[in-house]
N, C-alpha and C positions, 0 to 999 in steps of 0.2 A: 656293373657286373660284380657278383659276389667275390670272385677271385681277385678283383682289383682293390678290394677294401682290406688293406694290410692290417689295420687294427682289429677287424672282425676275425681274420684268419689267425692272428696272434692270440686273441681271446679263446678261440676254439682250440688252439694247440694247448694252451694252459689248462683248459677245462678237461680236455682229453687225457692229459698227463695226470691230472688229479683223479679222474674217474678210473684210470688204469690201476691206481694204487688201492682201490676199494675191492676187498674180497669179502662178500657177504651174501648169504643166500637170498636176500631180498633186494639186491641191487644187480642190475644187468651189467655183466662184465664188458669192459672196453678193451679191445686188443690192439688197435692201431689207429693212427691218424696220419693223414697225408694230404696231398693236393694232386689233382689230375694234371695232365699236360696243359690243360686250358687254365690252370690256376684255381680250380674250384676245390675247396676243402671237403674232406670226407672223414667219417668215422667208421671203423670196423668194430661192430659190437656183437655180443653173444646172441644167437637166435634162441628165443624162448617160444616153445610151442604151447598152445593152449589158448584160453579165452583172455581177452583184455579185461581190465577192470570195468570199462564202460559197457562191454558186452555182458559181463556178470551182473552189473547193476540193472541193465535193460531186461535181462531174462529172469532175475531172481528177487529184485527189490520189491517190497521192503524186506530187509533181512531180519532174521531173529537176532535178539540181542547178543547171543553167544557168537554167531557168525560175524556180526558187525564188529564186536570186540576183537575177534581174531584178525580180521582184515586190518583194523586200525593198529593193532599191535605190530603186525608185519610191516606196515607202511612206516610206522614210527621207528622200528628197528633199522630199517633201511636208511631212513633219513638220519638217524643218529650215527650210523656207520659213515655216511657221507660227510657229516659235520666233523666227525673225529679225524677223518683223513685230511 
């Protein structure tokens, strides 16, 4: 059972704390972390409305170079913010 694996729960806690420190428009915010009464860990994250990247790719690919460059820039900026945190 997931809740019984203390190492996994501890790793999730550390990652949730790291995620909660990131404030960037290209990174989903993490608000809370905890465990259910059964010991299952959970994250409380920001709800983002809109299409997922996989849906965007399925509906609009191949992208124009400008669109691709903008998507890549946004992903790289979010990743850079995560590495900086």
